[in-house]
MARZAVO-900125 format. One record per residue (C-alpha): residue number from 1; z, x, y; chain. Coordinates in nm, 2 decimals, decimal comma. Each point is the difference from the previous one (the first is absolute). Layout:
<pts>
PT | NUM | Z | X | Y | A $
...
</pts>
This chain:
<pts>
PT | 1 | 2,46 | 2,28 | -1,61 | A $
PT | 2 | -0,27 | -0,11 | -0,25 | A $
PT | 3 | -0,30 | -0,23 | 0,04 | A $
PT | 4 | 0,08 | -0,24 | -0,28 | A $
PT | 5 | 0,29 | -0,24 | 0,00 | A $
PT | 6 | 0,19 | 0,14 | 0,30 | A $
PT | 7 | -0,32 | 0,05 | 0,21 | A $
PT | 8 | -0,26 | -0,25 | -0,11 | A $
PT | 9 | -0,22 | 0,05 | 0,31 | A $
PT | 10 | -0,07 | -0,19 | 0,32 | A $
PT | 11 | -0,27 | -0,06 | 0,25 | A $
PT | 12 | 0,02 | 0,15 | 0,34 | A $
PT | 13 | -0,17 | -0,22 | 0,26 | A $
PT | 14 | -0,12 | 0,13 | 0,34 | A $
PT | 15 | -0,11 | -0,21 | 0,29 | A $
PT | 16 | -0,19 | 0,10 | 0,30 | A $
PT | 17 | -0,06 | -0,25 | 0,28 | A $
PT | 18 | 0,34 | -0,16 | -0,04 | A $
PT | 19 | 0,16 | 0,33 | 0,10 | A $
PT | 20 | -0,12 | -0,04 | 0,36 | A $
PT | 21 | 0,14 | -0,35 | 0,05 | A $
PT | 22 | 0,28 | -0,02 | 0,26 | A $
PT | 23 | 0,31 | -0,21 | 0,00 | A $
PT | 24 | -0,15 | -0,26 | -0,25 | A $
PT | 25 | -0,08 | 0,27 | -0,25 | A $
PT | 26 | 0,27 | -0,12 | -0,24 | A $
PT | 27 | -0,17 | -0,34 | -0,02 | A $
PT | 28 | -0,32 | 0,16 | -0,13 | A $
PT | 29 | 0,20 | 0,22 | -0,24 | A $
PT | 30 | 0,18 | -0,30 | -0,14 | A $
PT | 31 | -0,32 | -0,19 | -0,05 | A $
PT | 32 | -0,15 | 0,30 | -0,17 | A $
PT | 33 | 0,30 | 0,04 | -0,23 | A $
PT | 34 | -0,03 | -0,37 | -0,10 | A $
PT | 35 | -0,37 | 0,04 | -0,07 | A $
PT | 36 | 0,05 | 0,32 | -0,20 | A $
PT | 37 | 0,28 | -0,17 | -0,21 | A $
PT | 38 | -0,22 | -0,30 | -0,08 | A $
PT | 39 | -0,30 | 0,21 | -0,10 | A $
PT | 40 | 0,20 | 0,26 | -0,21 | A $
PT | 41 | 0,19 | -0,27 | -0,18 | A $
PT | 42 | -0,33 | -0,13 | -0,14 | A $
PT | 43 | -0,01 | 0,31 | -0,21 | A $
PT | 44 | 0,37 | 0,07 | -0,07 | A $
PT | 45 | 0,34 | -0,09 | 0,14 | A $
PT | 46 | 0,08 | 0,24 | 0,28 | A $
PT | 47 | 0,22 | 0,07 | 0,30 | A $
PT | 48 | -0,13 | 0,10 | 0,34 | A $
PT | 49 | 0,21 | 0,20 | 0,25 | A $
PT | 50 | -0,09 | 0,10 | 0,35 | A $
PT | 51 | 0,06 | 0,35 | 0,12 | A $
PT | 52 | -0,11 | 0,15 | 0,33 | A $
PT | 53 | -0,38 | -0,03 | 0,01 | A $
PT | 54 | -0,03 | -0,07 | -0,38 | A $
PT | 55 | 0,06 | -0,27 | -0,26 | A $
PT | 56 | 0,12 | 0,11 | -0,34 | A $
PT | 57 | -0,10 | -0,23 | -0,29 | A $
PT | 58 | 0,19 | 0,04 | -0,33 | A $
PT | 59 | -0,17 | -0,20 | -0,28 | A $
PT | 60 | 0,17 | -0,04 | -0,33 | A $
PT | 61 | -0,33 | 0,12 | -0,17 | A $
PT | 62 | -0,37 | 0,05 | 0,06 | A $
PT | 63 | 0,04 | 0,22 | 0,31 | A $
PT | 64 | -0,37 | 0,10 | 0,01 | A $
PT | 65 | -0,12 | -0,37 | -0,02 | A $
PT | 66 | 0,24 | -0,10 | 0,27 | A $
PT | 67 | -0,13 | 0,28 | 0,22 | A $
PT | 68 | -0,36 | -0,12 | -0,05 | A $
PT | 69 | 0,10 | -0,36 | 0,08 | A $
PT | 70 | 0,16 | 0,11 | 0,32 | A $
PT | 71 | -0,34 | 0,15 | 0,11 | A $
PT | 72 | -0,09 | -0,37 | 0,08 | A $
PT | 73 | 0,30 | -0,07 | 0,23 | A $
PT | 74 | -0,09 | 0,01 | 0,37 | A $
PT | 75 | 0,22 | 0,22 | 0,22 | A $
PT | 76 | 0,01 | 0,28 | -0,26 | A $
PT | 77 | -0,17 | 0,33 | 0,10 | A $
PT | 78 | 0,05 | 0,16 | -0,34 | A $
PT | 79 | 0,21 | 0,00 | -0,32 | A $
PT | 80 | 0,12 | 0,27 | -0,24 | A $
PT | 81 | 0,14 | -0,04 | -0,35 | A $
PT | 82 | 0,30 | 0,23 | 0,04 | A $
PT | 83 | 0,33 | 0,12 | -0,14 | A $
PT | 84 | 0,33 | 0,05 | 0,18 | A $
PT | 85 | 0,21 | 0,31 | -0,02 | A $
PT | 86 | 0,34 | 0,11 | 0,13 | A $
PT | 87 | -0,02 | 0,19 | 0,33 | A $
PT | 88 | 0,05 | 0,33 | -0,17 | A $
PT | 89 | -0,27 | 0,26 | -0,05 | A $
PT | 90 | 0,07 | 0,02 | -0,37 | A $
PT | 91 | -0,04 | -0,37 | -0,06 | A $
PT | 92 | -0,31 | -0,02 | 0,22 | A $
PT | 93 | -0,16 | 0,29 | -0,18 | A $
PT | 94 | 0,07 | -0,15 | -0,34 | A $
PT | 95 | -0,16 | -0,34 | 0,09 | A $
PT | 96 | -0,29 | 0,18 | 0,17 | A $
PT | 97 | -0,08 | 0,19 | -0,32 | A $
PT | 98 | 0,00 | -0,32 | -0,20 | A $
PT | 99 | -0,22 | -0,18 | 0,26 | A $
PT | 100 | -0,24 | 0,30 | 0,01 | A $
PT | 101 | -0,03 | -0,01 | -0,38 | A $
PT | 102 | -0,10 | -0,37 | 0,02 | A $
PT | 103 | -0,25 | 0,06 | 0,27 | A $
PT | 104 | -0,17 | 0,29 | -0,18 | A $
PT | 105 | -0,09 | -0,25 | -0,28 | A $
PT | 106 | -0,27 | -0,13 | 0,24 | A $
PT | 107 | -0,16 | 0,34 | 0,00 | A $
PT | 108 | -0,12 | 0,06 | -0,36 | A $
PT | 109 | -0,25 | 0,27 | 0,12 | A $
PT | 110 | 0,16 | 0,35 | -0,05 | A $
PT | 111 | -0,14 | 0,12 | 0,34 | A $
PT | 112 | 0,25 | 0,11 | 0,26 | A $
PT | 113 | 0,14 | -0,29 | 0,22 | A $
PT | 114 | 0,05 | 0,04 | 0,38 | A $
PT | 115 | 0,36 | -0,09 | 0,06 | A $
PT | 116 | 0,27 | -0,02 | 0,26 | A $
PT | 117 | 0,35 | -0,14 | 0,05 | A $
PT | 118 | 0,05 | -0,21 | 0,31 | A $
PT | 119 | 0,35 | -0,09 | 0,12 | A $
PT | 120 | 0,08 | -0,26 | 0,27 | A $
PT | 121 | 0,36 | 0,05 | 0,12 | A $
PT | 122 | 0,08 | -0,34 | 0,15 | A $
PT | 123 | 0,37 | 0,09 | -0,01 | A $
PT | 124 | 0,03 | 0,30 | 0,23 | A $
PT | 125 | 0,35 | 0,07 | -0,12 | A $
PT | 126 | -0,13 | 0,13 | -0,33 | A $
PT | 127 | 0,09 | 0,37 | 0,00 | A $
PT | 128 | -0,36 | 0,13 | -0,08 | A $
PT | 129 | -0,31 | -0,04 | 0,21 | A $
PT | 130 | -0,31 | -0,16 | -0,13 | A $
PT | 131 | -0,17 | 0,34 | -0,04 | A $
PT | 132 | 0,30 | 0,14 | -0,18 | A $
PT | 133 | 0,00 | -0,29 | -0,24 | A $
PT | 134 | -0,37 | 0,04 | -0,07 | A $
PT | 135 | 0,05 | 0,37 | -0,09 | A $
PT | 136 | 0,31 | -0,07 | -0,21 | A $
PT | 137 | -0,15 | -0,28 | -0,20 | A $
PT | 138 | -0,33 | 0,19 | -0,05 | A $
PT | 139 | 0,19 | 0,31 | -0,13 | A $
PT | 140 | 0,20 | -0,22 | -0,24 | A $
PT | 141 | -0,33 | -0,11 | -0,16 | A $
PT | 142 | -0,09 | 0,37 | -0,07 | A $
PT | 143 | -0,16 | -0,02 | -0,35 | A $
PT | 144 | -0,21 | -0,31 | 0,08 | A $
PT | 145 | -0,13 | 0,15 | 0,32 | A $
PT | 146 | -0,09 | 0,33 | -0,17 | A $
PT | 147 | -0,18 | -0,18 | -0,29 | A $
PT | 148 | -0,20 | -0,28 | 0,18 | A $
PT | 149 | 0,08 | -0,03 | 0,37 | A $
PT | 150 | -0,14 | 0,19 | 0,29 | A $
PT | 151 | 0,19 | -0,05 | 0,33 | A $
PT | 152 | -0,23 | -0,15 | 0,27 | A $
PT | 153 | 0,17 | -0,14 | 0,31 | A $
PT | 154 | -0,31 | -0,13 | 0,17 | A $
PT | 155 | -0,21 | -0,17 | -0,27 | A $
PT | 156 | 0,22 | -0,08 | -0,31 | A $
PT | 157 | -0,12 | -0,21 | -0,29 | A $
PT | 158 | 0,35 | -0,07 | -0,10 | A $
PT | 159 | 0,29 | -0,04 | 0,24 | A $
PT | 160 | 0,36 | -0,03 | -0,10 | A $
PT | 161 | 0,18 | -0,20 | 0,26 | A $
PT | 162 | 0,37 | 0,01 | 0,08 | A $
PT | 163 | 0,17 | -0,23 | 0,25 | A $
PT | 164 | 0,35 | 0,10 | 0,10 | A $
PT | 165 | 0,19 | -0,31 | 0,12 | A $
PT | 166 | 0,36 | -0,08 | 0,06 | A $
PT | 167 | 0,06 | -0,18 | -0,33 | A $
PT | 168 | -0,22 | 0,21 | -0,24 | A $
PT | 169 | -0,29 | 0,23 | -0,04 | A $
PT | 170 | -0,32 | -0,17 | -0,12 | A $
PT | 171 | -0,26 | 0,20 | -0,20 | A $
PT | 172 | -0,36 | -0,12 | -0,07 | A $
PT | 173 | -0,35 | 0,13 | -0,07 | A $
PT | 174 | -0,21 | -0,30 | 0,08 | A $
PT | 175 | -0,07 | -0,18 | 0,33 | A $
PT | 176 | -0,18 | -0,33 | -0,04 | A $
PT | 177 | -0,16 | -0,16 | 0,31 | A $
PT | 178 | 0,13 | -0,34 | 0,12 | A $
PT | 179 | -0,20 | -0,25 | 0,20 | A $
PT | 180 | 0,18 | 0,06 | 0,33 | A $
PT | 181 | 0,02 | -0,27 | 0,26 | A $
PT | 182 | 0,31 | -0,22 | 0,06 | A $
PT | 183 | 0,21 | -0,20 | -0,25 | A $
PT | 184 | -0,15 | -0,35 | -0,07 | A $
PT | 185 | 0,20 | -0,26 | 0,19 | A $
PT | 186 | 0,11 | 0,21 | 0,30 | A $
PT | 187 | -0,27 | -0,12 | 0,24 | A $
PT | 188 | -0,01 | -0,37 | -0,08 | A $
PT | 189 | -0,23 | -0,23 | -0,20 | A $
PT | 190 | -0,37 | -0,06 | 0,00 | A $
PT | 191 | -0,23 | -0,26 | -0,16 | A $
PT | 192 | -0,30 | 0,15 | -0,18 | A $
PT | 193 | -0,31 | -0,21 | -0,04 | A $
PT | 194 | -0,08 | 0,12 | -0,35 | A $
PT | 195 | -0,35 | -0,04 | -0,14 | A $
PT | 196 | -0,11 | 0,13 | -0,33 | A $
PT | 197 | -0,20 | 0,29 | 0,16 | A $
PT | 198 | 0,07 | 0,36 | 0,06 | A $
PT | 199 | 0,11 | -0,01 | 0,36 | A $
PT | 200 | 0,30 | -0,23 | 0,04 | A $
PT | 201 | 0,21 | 0,16 | -0,27 | A $
PT | 202 | -0,04 | 0,34 | 0,17 | A $
PT | 203 | 0,09 | -0,16 | 0,34 | A $
PT | 204 | 0,32 | -0,14 | -0,16 | A $
PT | 205 | 0,08 | 0,34 | -0,14 | A $
PT | 206 | -0,05 | 0,17 | 0,34 | A $
PT | 207 | 0,24 | -0,25 | 0,17 | A $
PT | 208 | 0,26 | 0,05 | -0,27 | A $
PT | 209 | -0,02 | 0,37 | 0,07 | A $
PT | 210 | 0,10 | -0,07 | 0,36 | A $
PT | 211 | 0,31 | -0,18 | -0,11 | A $
PT | 212 | -0,14 | -0,36 | -0,01 | A $
PT | 213 | 0,10 | -0,24 | -0,28 | A $
PT | 214 | -0,32 | -0,17 | -0,10 | A $
PT | 215 | -0,02 | -0,37 | -0,11 | A $
PT | 216 | -0,34 | -0,10 | -0,13 | A $
PT | 217 | -0,22 | -0,31 | 0,06 | A $
PT | 218 | -0,31 | -0,07 | -0,21 | A $
PT | 219 | -0,24 | -0,30 | 0,01 | A $
PT | 220 | -0,17 | -0,17 | -0,29 | A $
PT | 221 | -0,29 | -0,24 | -0,02 | A $
PT | 222 | 0,03 | -0,20 | -0,32 | A $
PT | 223 | -0,21 | -0,12 | -0,17 | A $
PT | 224 | -0,26 | 0,23 | 0,16 | A $
PT | 225 | 0,20 | 0,31 | -0,08 | A $
PT | 226 | 0,19 | 0,01 | -0,33 | A $
PT | 227 | 0,36 | 0,09 | -0,09 | A $
PT | 228 | -0,11 | 0,36 | -0,10 | A $
PT | 229 | -0,04 | 0,08 | 0,37 | A $
PT | 230 | 0,37 | -0,11 | 0,06 | A $
PT | 231 | 0,11 | 0,21 | -0,29 | A $
PT | 232 | -0,18 | 0,30 | 0,14 | A $
PT | 233 | 0,19 | -0,05 | 0,33 | A $
PT | 234 | 0,33 | -0,01 | -0,18 | A $
PT | 235 | -0,09 | 0,32 | -0,19 | A $
PT | 236 | -0,07 | 0,17 | 0,33 | A $
PT | 237 | 0,34 | -0,11 | 0,14 | A $
PT | 238 | 0,17 | 0,13 | -0,31 | A $
PT | 239 | -0,17 | 0,33 | 0,04 | A $
PT | 240 | 0,10 | 0,03 | 0,36 | A $
PT | 241 | 0,36 | -0,10 | -0,08 | A $
PT | 242 | 0,06 | 0,35 | -0,12 | A $
PT | 243 | 0,03 | 0,09 | 0,36 | A $
PT | 244 | 0,25 | -0,26 | 0,11 | A $
PT | 245 | 0,30 | -0,13 | -0,20 | A $
PT | 246 | -0,11 | -0,37 | 0,00 | A $
PT | 247 | -0,32 | -0,18 | 0,09 | A $
PT | 248 | -0,09 | -0,36 | 0,09 | A $
PT | 249 | -0,34 | -0,17 | -0,03 | A $
PT | 250 | -0,11 | -0,33 | 0,15 | A $
PT | 251 | -0,31 | -0,15 | -0,17 | A $
PT | 252 | -0,15 | -0,25 | 0,24 | A $
PT | 253 | -0,27 | -0,27 | -0,10 | A $
PT | 254 | -0,29 | 0,04 | 0,24 | A $
PT | 255 | -0,28 | -0,22 | -0,14 | A $
PT | 256 | 0,05 | -0,31 | 0,22 | A $
PT | 257 | 0,00 | 0,22 | 0,31 | A $
PT | 258 | -0,32 | 0,17 | -0,11 | A $
PT | 259 | -0,17 | -0,33 | -0,08 | A $
PT | 260 | 0,09 | -0,15 | 0,33 | A $
PT | 261 | -0,14 | 0,31 | 0,18 | A $
PT | 262 | -0,31 | -0,02 | -0,21 | A $
PT | 263 | -0,06 | -0,36 | 0,08 | A $
PT | 264 | 0,08 | 0,01 | 0,38 | A $
PT | 265 | -0,04 | 0,35 | 0,15 | A $
PT | 266 | -0,31 | 0,21 | 0,07 | A $
PT | 267 | -0,10 | 0,19 | -0,32 | A $
PT | 268 | -0,02 | 0,34 | 0,17 | A $
PT | 269 | 0,37 | -0,03 | 0,11 | A $
PT | 270 | 0,14 | -0,09 | -0,35 | A $
PT | 271 | 0,14 | 0,34 | -0,09 | A $
PT | 272 | 0,16 | 0,06 | 0,34 | A $
PT | 273 | 0,15 | -0,35 | -0,01 | A $
PT | 274 | 0,13 | 0,05 | -0,35 | A $
PT | 275 | 0,19 | 0,31 | 0,12 | A $
PT | 276 | 0,13 | -0,17 | 0,30 | A $
PT | 277 | 0,16 | -0,27 | -0,22 | A $
PT | 278 | 0,14 | 0,26 | -0,23 | A $
PT | 279 | 0,17 | 0,18 | 0,29 | A $
PT | 280 | 0,14 | -0,33 | 0,12 | A $
PT | 281 | 0,15 | -0,07 | -0,34 | A $
PT | 282 | 0,13 | 0,36 | -0,03 | A $
PT | 283 | 0,16 | -0,03 | 0,34 | A $
PT | 284 | 0,19 | -0,31 | -0,11 | A $
PT | 285 | 0,12 | 0,19 | -0,31 | A $
PT | 286 | 0,10 | 0,29 | 0,23 | A $
PT | 287 | 0,23 | -0,23 | 0,20 | A $
PT | 288 | 0,15 | -0,13 | -0,33 | A $
PT | 289 | 0,06 | 0,35 | -0,13 | A $
PT | 290 | 0,11 | 0,14 | 0,34 | A $
PT | 291 | -0,29 | 0,25 | -0,01 | A $
PT | 292 | -0,11 | 0,16 | 0,32 | A $
PT | 293 | -0,37 | 0,06 | -0,07 | A $
PT | 294 | -0,30 | -0,07 | -0,21 | A $
PT | 295 | -0,18 | 0,28 | -0,20 | A $
PT | 296 | -0,37 | 0,00 | -0,07 | A $
PT | 297 | -0,24 | 0,24 | -0,16 | A $
PT | 298 | -0,28 | -0,01 | 0,26 | A $
PT | 299 | -0,21 | 0,31 | 0,08 | A $
PT | 300 | -0,20 | -0,03 | 0,32 | A $
PT | 301 | -0,37 | -0,07 | -0,08 | A $
PT | 302 | 0,04 | 0,00 | -0,38 | A $
PT | 303 | -0,13 | -0,35 | -0,05 | A $
PT | 304 | -0,14 | -0,27 | 0,23 | A $
PT | 305 | 0,34 | -0,17 | 0,06 | A $
PT | 306 | 0,15 | 0,34 | 0,12 | A $
PT | 307 | -0,19 | 0,06 | 0,32 | A $
PT | 308 | 0,21 | 0,03 | 0,31 | A $
PT | 309 | -0,10 | -0,34 | 0,12 | A $
PT | 310 | 0,08 | -0,17 | -0,33 | A $
PT | 311 | 0,33 | 0,18 | -0,04 | A $
PT | 312 | 0,09 | -0,12 | 0,34 | A $
PT | 313 | -0,08 | -0,36 | -0,09 | A $
PT | 314 | 0,20 | 0,03 | -0,32 | A $
PT | 315 | 0,30 | 0,17 | 0,16 | A $
PT | 316 | 0,02 | -0,27 | 0,27 | A $
PT | 317 | 0,08 | -0,27 | -0,26 | A $
PT | 318 | 0,37 | 0,09 | 0,03 | A $
PT | 319 | 0,24 | 0,17 | 0,24 | A $
PT | 320 | 0,15 | 0,20 | -0,29 | A $
PT | 321 | -0,09 | 0,37 | 0,03 | A $
PT | 322 | -0,26 | 0,12 | -0,25 | A $
PT | 323 | 0,03 | 0,35 | -0,14 | A $
PT | 324 | -0,33 | 0,15 | -0,13 | A $
PT | 325 | 0,09 | 0,35 | -0,14 | A $
PT | 326 | -0,35 | 0,06 | -0,14 | A $
PT | 327 | -0,19 | -0,09 | 0,32 | A $
PT | 328 | -0,14 | 0,35 | 0,04 | A $
PT | 329 | -0,06 | 0,08 | -0,37 | A $
PT | 330 | -0,34 | 0,02 | -0,17 | A $
PT | 331 | -0,03 | -0,15 | -0,34 | A $
PT | 332 | 0,03 | 0,33 | -0,19 | A $
PT | 333 | 0,33 | 0,09 | 0,17 | A $
PT | 334 | 0,14 | -0,34 | -0,11 | A $
PT | 335 | -0,13 | 0,05 | -0,36 | A $
PT | 336 | 0,16 | 0,34 | -0,01 | A $
PT | 337 | 0,34 | -0,14 | 0,10 | A $
PT | 338 | -0,03 | -0,29 | -0,24 | A $
PT | 339 | -0,06 | 0,24 | -0,28 | A $
PT | 340 | 0,30 | 0,21 | 0,10 | A $
PT | 341 | 0,24 | -0,30 | 0,01 | A $
PT | 342 | -0,13 | -0,16 | -0,32 | A $
PT | 343 | -0,16 | -0,32 | 0,13 | A $
PT | 344 | -0,37 | 0,09 | -0,02 | A $
PT | 345 | -0,06 | -0,09 | -0,37 | A $
PT | 346 | 0,15 | -0,34 | 0,05 | A $
PT | 347 | -0,18 | -0,06 | 0,33 | A $
PT | 348 | -0,35 | 0,06 | -0,16 | A $
PT | 349 | 0,05 | -0,25 | -0,27 | A $
PT | 350 | -0,29 | -0,24 | 0,07 | A $
PT | 351 | 0,18 | -0,31 | 0,12 | A $
PT | 352 | -0,12 | -0,19 | 0,31 | A $
PT | 353 | 0,24 | -0,09 | 0,28 | A $
PT | 354 | 0,01 | -0,32 | 0,19 | A $
PT | 355 | -0,21 | 0,13 | 0,29 | A $
PT | 356 | -0,30 | 0,01 | -0,23 | A $
PT | 357 | 0,01 | -0,38 | -0,03 | A $
PT | 358 | -0,27 | -0,17 | 0,22 | A $
PT | 359 | -0,11 | 0,33 | 0,15 | A $
PT | 360 | -0,23 | -0,04 | 0,30 | A $
PT | 361 | -0,36 | 0,13 | -0,05 | A $
PT | 362 | 0,01 | 0,16 | 0,34 | A $
PT | 363 | 0,36 | 0,07 | 0,12 | A $
PT | 364 | 0,07 | 0,03 | 0,37 | A $
PT | 365 | 0,02 | 0,36 | 0,12 | A $
PT | 366 | 0,15 | -0,04 | 0,34 | A $
PT | 367 | 0,20 | -0,32 | 0,00 | A $
PT | 368 | 0,14 | -0,17 | 0,31 | A $
PT | 369 | 0,35 | -0,13 | 0,02 | A $
PT | 370 | -0,08 | -0,31 | 0,18 | A $
PT | 371 | -0,26 | -0,09 | -0,27 | A $
PT | 372 | 0,25 | 0,06 | -0,27 | A $
PT | 373 | 0,26 | -0,22 | 0,16 | A $
PT | 374 | -0,27 | -0,27 | 0,06 | A $
PT | 375 | -0,11 | 0,02 | -0,37 | A $
PT | 376 | 0,36 | -0,07 | -0,11 | A $
PT | 377 | 0,04 | -0,33 | 0,18 | A $
PT | 378 | -0,02 | -0,35 | -0,13 | A $
PT | 379 | 0,04 | 0,01 | -0,37 | A $
PT | 380 | 0,37 | 0,06 | -0,07 | A $
PT | 381 | 0,04 | 0,37 | -0,06 | A $
PT | 382 | 0,37 | 0,00 | 0,12 | A $
PT | 383 | 0,08 | -0,26 | -0,27 | A $
PT | 384 | -0,19 | 0,19 | -0,26 | A $
PT | 385 | 0,20 | 0,31 | 0,09 | A $
PT | 386 | 0,32 | -0,19 | -0,04 | A $
PT | 387 | -0,11 | -0,13 | -0,34 | A $
PT | 388 | -0,10 | 0,35 | -0,12 | A $
PT | 389 | 0,34 | 0,14 | 0,10 | A $
PT | 390 | 0,18 | -0,29 | -0,17 | A $
PT | 391 | -0,19 | 0,07 | -0,33 | A $
PT | 392 | 0,03 | 0,38 | 0,01 | A $
PT | 393 | 0,16 | 0,18 | -0,30 | A $
PT | 394 | 0,26 | 0,27 | 0,06 | A $
PT | 395 | 0,03 | 0,27 | -0,26 | A $
PT | 396 | 0,29 | 0,26 | 0,02 | A $
PT | 397 | -0,08 | 0,33 | -0,18 | A $
PT | 398 | 0,27 | 0,26 | -0,07 | A $
</pts>
């Protein structure tokens, strides 16, 4: 069996947390298979088959690029560009030699390379044990081992992996980490209140990692905030859409609500009241989208509106549960994660968000719910919320 036309290569996908699911495990696996197929097909047409504890992706071309793309699919523990061989020691040894030759190209330095063969015998009916396979394959590589490789079973620089399964043997020399977590869409939907800052995109990513499909809501304050702010939000959603097959963004006009609060409510409560109305609007969209929660990027004590008292006032605006995955993070932890997932550079583009409009000179630090509710009475906020929802734009991003 060669590694050209008859064996063009594949991507072996491993998943971790899904393996401990009980009777509903197949639902998680099927969702993961769909998400893998969607992501891989962005690079090249492919087929995805499920084997026990693994997914096997066979792209028509660009195997390495497909493998890197799958590093962004939640539910995947790791991936390996690999080649299939018949379940015979001769075929396995031949493919192993070719894969080792490719792997050695990444080591231009002539120094000795610490090396081992590692076999996983998923099919226990295979006549050789894992250790016997390790020895047999290593011995078949004789000249290469003598020239460049030094056997090191504990701390290898290069590890040639073999998985013996019922349908084939898979040989690989690279293991790329995946993001882990659960497949997007397996744990329901959430509505993320997306600002243009660093925090809320990271909060959305963290909820996706736990299997939540995220729908986004942003607010704009024309003419006080220009269209460039709206474009920045859309760019952030496009960046995050790498992690779920499709994304939806609601862009809600917020100026009339802010002006009403400015004209009728105590100045110190403005920011808290803005956020209460945002949560009321997001909760209405959650009902429309059959979403079970709201998602926000608050971190306790990070700014004046994020004290325990103010967060209590904001959360009480709706009965919809509010998930705050960053609540215990400090700013640097959030920045580090934003850089890792690729949203940081977009987030720091200097565009104001709508909460900067009519900012109070001295914001309340420890707001009281009864004062918030009293400050919302008598000037038609429910009607303004209805109007904002009626004029919201919906953008679907694939």
